C-alpha positions in Angstrom: 26.6 -227.5 -82.2 29.9 -228.9 -81.3 31.3 -232.6 -81.2 31.8 -234.5 -78.1 29.3 -231.9 -75.9 32.4 -229.5 -75.8 32.3 -227.0 -73.0 34.4 -223.9 -73.3 33.9 -220.3 -74.7 33.4 -218.3 -77.9 34.8 -214.9 -78.0 33.2 -211.8 -79.7 35.8 -209.6 -81.6 34.6 -206.8 -78.9 36.1 -208.9 -76.1 32.9 -210.5 -74.6 32.7 -214.2 -74.1 29.9 -216.5 -73.9 29.6 -219.9 -72.4 29.6 -223.3 -74.5 28.0 -225.8 -72.5 27.5 -229.6 -73.7 28.4 -228.7 -77.3 25.7 -225.9 -77.6 25.7 -222.0 -77.7 22.9 -219.5 -78.7 24.2 -216.2 -80.4 22.0 -213.5 -81.6 23.1 -211.5 -84.6 22.8 -208.5 -82.5 25.3 -209.8 -79.9 27.9 -210.1 -82.8 27.3 -206.4 -84.1 27.9 -205.1 -87.6 31.3 -205.9 -88.9 32.1 -208.0 -85.6 33.1 -211.7 -85.8 33.1 -214.6 -83.3 36.2 -217.0 -82.6 35.1 -220.5 -82.2 37.2 -223.2 -80.2 36.8 -225.9 -83.2 34.8 -226.4 -86.2 30.9 -226.6 -85.7 29.0 -229.9 -86.6 26.1 -227.8 -87.5 24.4 -224.3 -87.2 20.6 -224.0 -86.7 18.9 -220.8 -86.9 16.4 -219.6 -84.3 13.4 -218.1 -86.1 10.5 -217.3 -83.6 7.0 -217.4 -84.7 5.6 -214.5 -86.4 2.9 -212.7 -84.6 -0.6 -212.8 -86.0 
């Protein structure tokens, strides 16, 4: 999450972009790829992991 409900984009090292809406964006590790990076428009306020519920 970013401060002030920032709108913009993050940029992946492979050239792809993802929209940043109201200070939030969801990124899967698979989108970054092994050895990849992302460029953020400013420092984040916090980062929350998404942990899907395990199947029984």
